[in-house]
C-alpha positions in Angstrom: 117.0 129.1 103.7 120.8 130.2 103.0 121.6 127.2 100.5 120.6 127.4 96.9 120.3 125.0 94.1 120.3 125.8 90.5 118.7 124.1 87.4 122.0 123.2 86.2 122.8 121.3 89.5 119.4 119.4 89.4 120.4 118.5 85.7 123.8 117.1 86.9 121.7 114.8 89.3 119.4 114.0 86.6 122.4 112.8 84.6 123.6 110.5 87.4 120.3 108.8 87.4 120.4 108.2 83.8 123.8 106.7 84.3 122.7 104.4 86.9 119.8 103.2 84.8 122.0 102.4 81.9 124.4 100.8 84.2 122.7 99.0 86.9 118.9 99.3 86.2 117.9 98.4 82.6 120.3 95.6 82.1 118.4 93.8 84.9 114.8 94.6 83.7 113.0 91.5 82.7 116.1 89.6 83.4 115.6 89.1 87.4 116.4 85.8 88.9 114.3 84.6 91.8 117.3 85.1 94.0 117.6 88.7 93.0 114.2 89.7 94.6 113.8 90.0 98.1 111.1 91.1 100.6 111.7 93.8 103.2 108.7 94.3 105.6 105.9 92.4 103.7 105.4 90.5 100.5 104.3 93.6 98.8 107.5 95.5 99.9 110.1 94.2 97.6 113.8 95.0 97.0 116.0 93.8 94.0 119.7 93.5 93.4 119.0 96.4 90.9 117.8 98.7 93.8 120.5 98.0 95.9 123.3 98.2 93.0 121.6 101.6 91.5 121.7 103.1 95.0 125.3 102.5 95.5 126.1 103.8 92.2 124.1 107.1 92.8 125.6 107.6 96.2 129.0 107.2 94.9 128.5 109.7 92.1 126.9 112.2 94.4 129.5 111.9 97.1 132.2 112.8 94.6 130.2 115.8 93.6 129.1 117.0 97.1 131.6 115.7 99.6 130.3 115.8 103.1 126.7 115.6 102.1 124.1 113.5 103.9 123.1 110.7 101.9 119.8 109.1 102.7 118.9 106.2 100.3 115.8 103.9 100.9 117.7 100.8 100.9 120.6 102.0 103.4 117.9 103.3 105.6 116.2 100.1 105.6 119.2 98.8 107.3 120.0 101.9 109.3 116.7 103.9 110.2 118.6 106.3 112.2 119.8 108.0 108.8 116.2 109.4 108.6 116.9 111.6 111.8 119.9 113.4 109.9 117.5 115.2 107.6 116.4 117.7 110.2 119.9 119.3 110.9 121.8 118.4 107.5 123.1 121.5 105.5 122.9 119.5 102.5 121.0 116.1 102.2 120.1 114.0 99.4 116.9 111.7 99.6 117.4 108.8 97.0 114.8 106.3 95.8 116.8 104.1 93.3 113.8 102.3 91.7 110.4 103.5 92.8 107.7 101.1 91.5 109.8 98.2 92.4 106.8 95.9 92.1 106.3 97.0 88.7 109.8 96.5 88.0 109.9 92.9 89.1 106.6 92.3 87.4 108.3 93.5 84.2 106.0 96.2 83.6 107.7 99.6 82.2 106.3 101.8 84.9 109.0 102.6 87.6 111.1 105.8 88.2 114.2 106.9 89.9 114.0 109.9 92.2 116.3 112.2 94.2 115.3 115.2 96.2 117.8 117.7 97.7 117.2 119.0 101.2 118.5 121.8 103.3 118.0 121.5 107.0 114.6 119.5 106.4 113.4 121.9 103.5 113.2 120.6 99.9 115.4 122.6 97.5 115.2 120.7 94.2 114.1 117.5 92.9 114.2 115.1 89.8 112.3 112.0 88.6 113.9 110.0 85.9 111.8 107.6 83.6 114.5 104.9 82.6 112.2 103.6 79.7 111.2 106.7 78.2 114.5 108.3 79.0 113.2 111.7 80.1 113.3 113.8 83.4 110.7 115.7 85.5 112.6 118.6 87.4 112.0 121.0 90.0 113.9 123.9 91.7 112.4 125.7 94.6 111.1 129.1 93.3 112.3 128.5 89.7 109.4 126.3 88.3 109.3 122.6 87.0 110.0 121.2 83.7 110.1 118.2 81.7 113.4 117.5 79.8 113.9 114.9 77.1 117.0 112.9 76.2 117.8 115.7 73.4 117.7 118.5 76.1 114.5 119.8 74.9 112.2 121.5 77.7 109.0 122.1 78.4 107.2 123.6 81.4 105.0 121.5 83.7 101.4 122.7 84.9 99.0 121.1 87.0 95.4 120.9 85.7 92.5 123.4 85.8 90.7 123.2 89.3 87.4 121.7 89.1 84.6 120.0 91.1 85.6 116.6 92.4 83.4 114.9 90.0 85.2 116.2 87.2 88.7 115.4 88.5 90.8 112.2 88.0 92.8 110.9 90.9 95.5 108.5 91.5 94.5 107.1 95.0 96.6 104.9 97.3 94.2 103.7 100.1 96.6 100.5 101.0 98.2 102.0 104.1 95.3 104.0 105.5 94.3 103.1 108.9 90.9 101.8 109.6 88.3 103.2 109.7 89.4 105.8 107.3 90.3 103.4 104.5 87.0 102.2 104.5 85.5 105.9 104.2 87.9 106.8 101.5 87.1 103.4 99.5 83.5 103.9 99.7 83.9 107.6 98.6 86.3 106.9 95.8 82.9 107.4 93.4 83.0 111.1 94.2 85.7 111.7 91.8 85.5 111.4 88.0 87.9 108.5 88.0 90.5 106.6 90.2 93.5 104.5 89.7 96.7 103.5 91.2 100.0 103.1 89.1 101.7 101.4 92.0 104.5 103.9 91.4 104.5 107.3 93.0 107.1 108.8 90.5 104.8 108.4 87.4 101.7 109.4 89.5 103.7 112.8 90.4 104.6 113.3 86.8 101.1 112.8 85.7 99.8 115.4 88.4 102.5 117.9 87.7 101.7 117.7 84.0 97.9 118.3 84.3 97.0 114.7 83.1 95.3 113.9 86.6 94.3 116.4 89.3 94.3 114.4 92.6 96.7 112.5 94.4 96.2 110.8 97.9 99.0 109.1 100.0 99.4 107.8 103.6 102.7 106.0 103.9 104.9 109.0 103.7 108.4 107.8 103.4 110.5 110.9 102.3 112.3 109.3 99.4 108.9 108.5 97.7 107.3 111.9 98.2 109.9 115.0 98.6 110.9 115.3 94.9 107.2 114.8 93.8 105.9 117.1 96.3 108.1 120.0 94.9 107.3 119.1 91.3 103.6 119.6 91.9 104.3 122.8 94.0 106.3 124.2 91.4 103.9 123.3 88.7 101.3 125.5 90.5 99.4 122.9 92.6 98.5 122.8 96.4 98.9 120.0 98.9 98.8 119.5 102.4 98.3 116.9 105.1 94.9 115.7 105.7 94.8 118.2 108.5 95.7 121.0 106.3 99.2 121.4 107.8 102.2 121.9 105.3 104.3 119.0 104.3 107.9 118.7 104.9 109.9 115.4 104.3 110.8 115.1 108.0 106.8 114.5 108.7 106.2 110.9 107.9 102.4 110.7 109.2 99.3 112.4 108.8 98.6 111.6 105.1 99.0 113.8 101.9 96.3 115.2 99.5 97.1 117.0 96.3 94.9 119.1 94.1 95.2 121.9 91.6 94.7 124.8 94.1 93.4 125.3 97.7 89.7 125.6 96.8 89.7 122.1 94.9 91.8 120.6 97.6 89.2 121.3 100.3 86.4 120.1 98.1 88.3 116.8 97.5 89.3 116.6 101.2 85.6 116.7 102.0 84.7 114.2 99.1 87.1 111.7 99.9 87.6 111.8 103.7 84.0 112.8 104.6 82.3 115.9 106.1 83.0 114.2 109.6 86.8 114.2 109.2 88.3 116.3 112.1 87.7 120.1 111.0 90.7 122.3 109.8 
């Protein structure tokens, strides 16, 4: 990859997310009217006026910093799916999730995040996940590690948890979008891990895994704005991830599931434990 992205670059993007949160997101939190909440593909797929306004704000600020860059926002792509096709060839593209965990946001739960991933021709260069409630950022730059940054500028490195047998690891597992019969298989095997849960918010689940507070993540719905920033965060924090067939992840790949673990060995053990011994061999 010829293009590079620095820590200062991603910190500037993090500042844009914080500004968008202050102006468009937090003033609407726990103040949404019924008319401000809409469904997209299903009753569980929500969008609010806050999502729309924050995305417009973020795209406007990014476009000034990076004229000519491709902007792929979740809400804009819902209106124009062809935007996703631009990721493959774009010299510089931004994947934007203005509010991840919209169902929690609508419910008044302080468990949602804002994410941006920076891509070059389909490869992830950098990513940031901002917590508007805690006012801190989890950031990563490819080849330069991952770190947590607080509002006062204090930085601390992120590191995934230690490898362990599946029964000693905690997982954030989303089975909602798994196809049958795999969904039933995984649900039946959840007891093979030490504990499992779902926060309904990939932003916070990725932050948990990258900081070692859980060891396993599993997803099947692979909208790139939900995963690109978190994937890099986990990788730069020392973790291993792959599609269910062990092929590597790229934001241009939107099928095949994603499984995360502390290292390659624990990944294979977790794959067997959750997907079953009869899942197609890798």
